[in-house]
C-alpha angles and dihedrals in degrees: 000000000000115000109226123212118252117256115265095183126068120196128195117232089253091051090053093047093052092045089052092049093050092046088054093050095250099112123061133018113327117242097239093170091062089043124175093341089054090052090051093050092045093052096036092215138034116198122233124212136171096230115102119182108140089357137321117290095250087059095045093055097063090037090059090055104034104027123226099007113169112263093222088052089055092056093045091049092056101040111022118097094001098280092147144021133207119239146137110285120128083347128318099335144170107241133188109264092233089067092062094102092053093061090062089103090060095044089052091049091053092049090055096041109128100201134043135180092235131047115235111221114229115268096009095103093055091045092053092050090048092050093048090050091053102036111011151169091067141157120235088255090056089048090059108289137313102231140040091207136003091272110114095229097039096101125187120238088256092055091047090051098048093045090049089051089051091054092047090052096241091111131035135195105245097183144342117251113189085340090302117125115246109212131206136163114279090226088066099038106039117070111254093241091059101038101099143093095212097124116094122232094261093055091047092050094047089054095048093046090050091047091049091051091050092048092048097039090211130011148152122253089264091051092050094045092050095054094074095012097252124164118256091242090053090056092046091053095058111019094095089059097037097092093245116125127222116248138173119233117199111244096011095098095202138076117280138187130209140197104254090220089058090055094047096068125036111242110250138157144076120330119229118239107208150125112263126215111245084237095053113133091232088071104027095116112058097202090049092050091053092045095050103032105020085235127132109219122192131160107226100183090106095040116099110263094245092055097050116115103182104018144268098295103010108184117204115234114229117201133152090001092301136100100240105173148327136260124198101204136196136169129233109181107298093347125097106213121206098205092183131006119194114194125142102185123065090212089067095056096090091051092050090050091049092049091050094048094048092048091048092052091049093055093043097254118148099195140039124210124191116209103176137008115193091215100053093198089064096053096085095047090049095049089046091053091048093048091050092050094046095046 
């Protein structure tokens, strides 16, 4: 077992919080020149999800950092000119194209995987590759159909084959069309210099551990492992050679590692006030979110309605470097509806109102309506703040 050096740097909990915010692009002036592509490279991964309330999560992530970036510009930044690829990282994520070689370890693991949820009919895989070579890029529907029945998980043989090819790295998703993946051969879509699996597992893991540390600023082993969904033993095997440095964070009670660049310059600058996607990488890891922000984050979209506490798509409100509340949003025509607002402190009300107004403007809503505030005494101050801002 590798012997790790003892920490020589001690951070306060507030130091760690500010470092984490800056590392996630939520403290300091946004780099508007680099735009959405800059956000993607800074974060290393942007999660995709099918749910769309205000917008889809991969749109909400750059919005939280850049403000009212055009939604068409977001799509173009991800998909135009092969600047990114879609693959399994923290979950299904958009990833910078230059990281393609470092996911070779995962592609190899999929190729040697003994068991799958779907059976692959004989000959279908080769037929899909042949069709993509002749006709691609194509959706699974254009390849012959995605499902055998209307059940979401009842995939057709064609869908099984093309998704397997995606995991193997023989096929890539080159864009989303009506939220359907559009597939093409990797040999056409990935730049030649990057299209290889030459790196061994250790080199891939060192890179991803380093990237996770840079994207987090500071984190425990569990934090770092969770970022690209690595195993704890994979992190342990390479962290000593990753370039991250061991630190001690007051109150964390467990070993931590930091990006040395994050320690070199104190984090300063303006805090963003914004609604966060429930799938935002700032709050991916629930235990980390509680440790850093004292905030319990839980996505309740898949929780039965009667058991929800905060709402279907409750979006945390970030203000002043803190998570100060939650909003469960919806849209009715040109009205942004706050179905449920959870805020315990009256001092946070102006920030919640600001976040709601900015989000409404971004999605072309002209009004905001509040349906429920968990703390009834704060309903009138919140509606007053909204009315003043909308006047």
